[in-house]
N, C-alpha and C positions, 0 to 999 in steps of 0.2 A: 823171824820176819820174811814174808814172801810178797810176790807181786802176783797178781790174777789179773788175766787180760781176757776181754772179749773183744774180738777183732772181727771186722767185716759185716757188722749188723746192718742191714737193709730194711729201710722203711719208705713207703711212700706217704708223704706228708705235705702241709699246707703252709709252708714257711716263705716268707718273701716280703718285700716292700711294694711289690706290684699287684695290682688287683687280681690279675689273671693267675698269679702264682697262688694266691689265696683260694682260687676256684679249681683250677686244673691240678695243683700240685706239681711235685717233683719227686724224684729219687734222692734219698739221703743215705748216707753211710756213718755209723757211729763207730769209733773205736775207744776204749776205755781201758787204762791200767790203773790199778789201785793197790797200795800196800796195807798189809794187815798183818798182825801176829797169828800164824798158823800152827804154833807148836803143839797145842792142845789137841787139834784134829789130827796132826801127823802121828800122835802118839796113840789116840782113841778111835781113829777111822770114824768119826761121829760128825755128821753134817752140821749138828748143832754147834759144834764148836769152832766153825769158820764162817765165812761170808758166803752165803748161798748164791752163786752165780746166777742161778735162774730166776732167783727174785729181783737180781740187779738187773737182769734183761727185762723183766715185767715192769720194773721202774722206769727205764728208759723209754721202752714201747709207750707208756702212759704219758710220759712228757711229750713225745714225739708225736702224740695226737692233739696236743694242744698246739692251736696256730700262733704263731709269732712272726714279727716282721724281720727279726734278726736272730742268727745263729747264735751270737752272743748271748742272747736271752734264753734260748733253749738249752744251751750249754750250762748255763748258771742254774737253771732251774733242775736239770739232771744232776748235778752235782749236790744242791742243796737237799733234794729229795734223797739222794743215796746217804749222804752224811747224817740225815736225820734218822733214817732207818737202821744204818750201822755205823754207830757213833766209834767203833772199833777202828774203822779206815782211817788210816793216818794221813795218807796222801792219795791225790787221783790225778792223773793226766787223762784229758778228754779231747776227742777230736771229733768235730761234727763237719761232715762234707756235703755240700749241695752240687750234685751231677749238673752239667751242663747249664749253669746260670746264665739267665737272660742280660748280658751285659754288653751286647752288641759286638761280640766277635767269638771267634771259636777257642773255647777253654772247657777242659775237660771236667774241671769242677774247682770249687773254692771251699776253703776250710778255715774253721777257727779252732784253735788249739787253748784250752784253759786247764789251768793247774791249782789245785787245792793242796794245801792252803797256798795262797797267792804269793 
C-alpha cells in the first residue's frame, strides 16, 4: 500500500456563489492524497500497474473547469471522477482552496477538506 500525493495544483476557475466570481474567476489550489496498492508496480516498474497521476491531474483539471457555487460540490465531483476511473483507489483526502475569497475582510484562502470513504 502506498500514498500518492499531488500537491499545489493551481487553477484559474469560476467557482463561487457571487455572480462576479462566476464571471471573473479566482485562483484555486488543489491537494490530493490517495492510497492504493502499488506492489505490482514496485516489482514490475510498469505504469499500467499503478494509478497514473498524470491522468489524476487531467481528471482534476476537467472538474475544475466546470463552474460550481460551492467548493464542496467541486471536491465531491473530483472524488467521484477519480474513484470511477480508478476503483483501486482505497482512500482519498482532498483539499480545495480558494485564494482571496470575497468575504468582506482580508483572508488568504478558504479551504474545504473531503475524505473518501466518508
